[in-house]
C-alpha positions as CSV (number, residue, x, y, z in Angstrom):
1,X,-6.4,-1.4,-11.1
2,X,-9.1,-3.8,-10.1
3,X,-11.3,-7.0,-11.5
4,X,-14.6,-8.9,-10.4
5,X,-14.8,-12.6,-10.8
6,X,-18.4,-13.3,-11.4
7,X,-21.5,-11.4,-12.8
8,X,-23.5,-9.2,-10.7
9,X,-27.1,-7.1,-11.3
10,X,-29.3,-4.3,-10.2
11,X,-32.0,-2.9,-11.3
12,X,-32.4,1.1,-11.2
13,X,-35.8,3.3,-11.8
14,X,-35.8,6.8,-12.7
15,X,-39.0,8.6,-13.9
16,X,-40.3,5.6,-14.8
17,X,-37.9,4.5,-16.7
18,X,-36.0,1.0,-16.1
19,X,-32.6,0.4,-16.3
20,X,-31.3,-3.3,-15.9
21,X,-27.8,-3.0,-15.5
22,X,-25.3,-6.1,-15.8
23,X,-21.2,-6.0,-14.4
24,X,-19.4,-9.0,-16.1
25,X,-16.1,-10.3,-16.7
26,X,-15.2,-9.4,-20.2
27,X,-15.0,-13.4,-20.9
28,X,-18.7,-13.4,-20.6
29,X,-19.5,-10.2,-21.9
30,X,-20.4,-11.1,-25.7
31,X,-22.4,-14.3,-25.0
32,X,-24.2,-12.1,-22.1
33,X,-24.9,-9.5,-24.5
34,X,-26.7,-11.5,-27.1
35,X,-28.6,-13.4,-24.4
36,X,-30.4,-10.1,-22.8
37,X,-31.3,-9.3,-26.8
38,X,-32.6,-12.3,-27.2
39,X,-34.6,-12.1,-23.6
40,X,-35.3,-8.6,-24.0
41,X,-36.1,-7.4,-27.3
42,X,-39.1,-4.6,-25.9
43,X,-36.0,-3.4,-24.7
44,X,-35.5,0.4,-26.0
45,X,-31.8,0.5,-25.8
46,X,-28.9,-2.2,-24.7
47,X,-26.1,-0.4,-23.5
48,X,-22.6,-1.4,-22.9
49,X,-18.6,-0.1,-21.7
50,X,-16.0,-1.9,-21.2
51,X,-12.6,-1.5,-20.2
52,X,-10.2,-4.6,-20.5
53,X,-6.1,-5.3,-20.6
54,X,-3.9,-5.9,-23.6
55,X,-1.4,-8.2,-24.0
56,X,0.4,-5.3,-23.9
57,X,-0.5,-3.8,-20.7
58,X,-2.9,-1.6,-22.3
59,X,-6.1,-0.7,-21.3
60,X,-8.7,-1.0,-24.1
61,X,-12.1,0.9,-24.0
62,X,-14.9,0.7,-25.7
63,X,-18.9,1.9,-25.6
64,X,-22.2,2.0,-27.3
65,X,-24.8,4.7,-27.1
66,X,-27.4,2.0,-28.6
67,X,-29.7,4.8,-30.3
68,X,-29.5,7.3,-27.1
69,X,-28.2,10.9,-28.4
70,X,-24.5,10.4,-28.2
71,X,-22.0,10.4,-25.6
72,X,-25.5,10.3,-23.1
73,X,-25.4,6.4,-22.3
74,X,-21.9,4.8,-22.9
75,X,-20.2,7.3,-21.7
76,X,-21.6,8.1,-18.0
77,X,-21.3,4.2,-17.8
78,X,-18.0,4.0,-19.5
79,X,-16.7,6.6,-16.4
80,X,-17.7,4.9,-13.4
81,X,-15.9,1.8,-14.4
82,X,-13.1,3.9,-14.9
83,X,-13.5,6.1,-11.7
84,X,-13.2,2.5,-9.7
85,X,-10.2,1.7,-11.6
86,X,-11.8,-1.5,-13.3
87,X,-10.7,-3.3,-15.9
88,X,-11.4,-6.6,-18.1
89,X,-15.3,-6.5,-17.2
90,X,-18.2,-4.2,-19.2
91,X,-21.9,-3.3,-18.0
92,X,-24.6,-4.0,-20.2
93,X,-27.3,-1.7,-19.0
94,X,-31.0,-2.9,-20.9
95,X,-33.6,0.4,-20.5
96,X,-37.2,0.3,-20.9
97,X,-38.6,3.5,-21.4
98,X,-41.2,5.1,-18.6
99,X,-42.9,7.4,-20.8
100,X,-41.3,10.1,-19.2
101,X,-38.8,11.8,-21.6
102,X,-35.3,12.6,-19.4
103,X,-33.4,15.3,-21.5
104,X,-29.8,14.1,-22.9
105,X,-28.6,15.6,-19.2
106,X,-31.3,13.3,-17.4
107,X,-30.4,10.5,-19.2
108,X,-26.3,11.2,-18.7
109,X,-27.7,11.4,-14.8
110,X,-29.8,8.2,-14.9
111,X,-27.0,5.9,-16.6
112,X,-24.5,7.3,-14.3
113,X,-27.0,6.0,-11.7
114,X,-27.2,2.7,-13.1
115,X,-23.3,2.1,-13.4
116,X,-22.8,3.3,-10.1
117,X,-25.5,1.3,-8.5
118,X,-24.4,-2.2,-10.1
119,X,-20.8,-1.3,-8.9
120,X,-21.8,-0.6,-5.6
121,X,-23.5,-3.9,-5.5
122,X,-20.0,-6.1,-6.7
123,X,-17.4,-7.5,-4.9
124,X,-14.4,-6.1,-6.5
125,X,-10.9,-7.4,-6.1
126,X,-7.4,-5.9,-6.9
127,X,-5.9,-7.3,-10.3
128,X,-2.5,-8.9,-10.2
129,X,-0.6,-10.2,-13.2
130,X,-0.4,-13.8,-13.8
131,X,2.7,-15.2,-14.8
132,X,3.5,-18.6,-16.4
133,X,5.7,-20.3,-14.1
134,X,7.7,-23.6,-14.7
135,X,8.3,-25.6,-11.6
136,X,10.5,-28.6,-11.7
137,X,11.3,-31.3,-8.8
138,X,12.0,-34.8,-8.0
139,X,9.5,-37.9,-7.8
140,X,10.9,-38.0,-4.4
141,X,9.8,-34.4,-4.4
142,X,6.3,-34.5,-5.9
143,X,4.3,-35.0,-2.6
144,X,6.1,-32.0,-0.7
145,X,5.8,-29.7,-3.6
146,X,1.9,-30.4,-4.5
147,X,1.5,-29.5,-0.4
148,X,3.5,-26.6,-1.3
149,X,1.2,-25.3,-4.0
150,X,-1.9,-26.3,-2.2
151,X,-0.1,-24.2,1.2
152,X,0.1,-20.8,-1.9
153,X,-3.2,-21.5,-3.2
154,X,-1.8,-21.9,-7.0
155,X,-3.2,-24.1,-8.8
156,X,-1.5,-25.7,-11.5
157,X,-2.3,-25.7,-15.4
158,X,-0.4,-29.1,-16.5
159,X,1.8,-31.6,-14.9
160,X,4.1,-33.1,-16.8
161,X,6.1,-36.7,-15.9
162,X,9.5,-36.6,-17.2
163,X,12.3,-39.7,-17.0
164,X,13.6,-37.8,-13.7
165,X,11.6,-35.3,-12.7
166,X,7.8,-33.7,-12.5
167,X,7.2,-30.3,-14.1
168,X,4.3,-28.2,-13.0
169,X,3.5,-25.7,-14.8
170,X,1.3,-22.1,-13.1
171,X,0.0,-19.2,-13.7
172,X,0.8,-17.3,-10.7
173,X,1.2,-13.7,-9.3
174,X,4.6,-12.6,-8.2
175,X,3.3,-12.6,-4.3
176,X,2.5,-16.1,-4.7
177,X,5.2,-17.2,-6.5
178,X,7.6,-15.3,-3.9
179,X,5.9,-17.2,-1.2
180,X,6.4,-20.3,-3.1
181,X,9.9,-20.2,-3.6
182,X,10.5,-19.2,0.3
183,X,9.0,-22.3,1.2
184,X,10.7,-24.2,-1.2
185,X,14.1,-23.6,0.2
């Protein structure tokens, strides 16, 4: 599975119709969709598809054709997300009609091409499941542990000072956690 970490955009033209596609992390999807509706009031359609991993590690998918013939816009977009095994992201495509009817098959190809083009432009990284871990150390070891965290590229979420210990809470991949444990031995 793969993810993206920022917004990517690409414009595709098919028979004078303009398709402006945005590939966005899922946490920015709803806000951007509303923003695009306000920013493009004359757009004929604003189509979307998304895939996200829920708390049970299941991939949840959804798409919308936004008035285009059923299955002609959202599904081809969703299929490109599936093809690249992208999760926790969405594609929103704004369409301006260019005066030439594409037909259902032409729309499937056009929305698919728009999705492919924006995905091709994106920086895709492998997904790593993050786990919450607590790391405890004495006050004497504090600087050393902070050095190890920095070496392993781990950003603590929280640091708590107790009577005789310091506790760091971190969200970390299994791979980084193993590296940290090796350094701490």
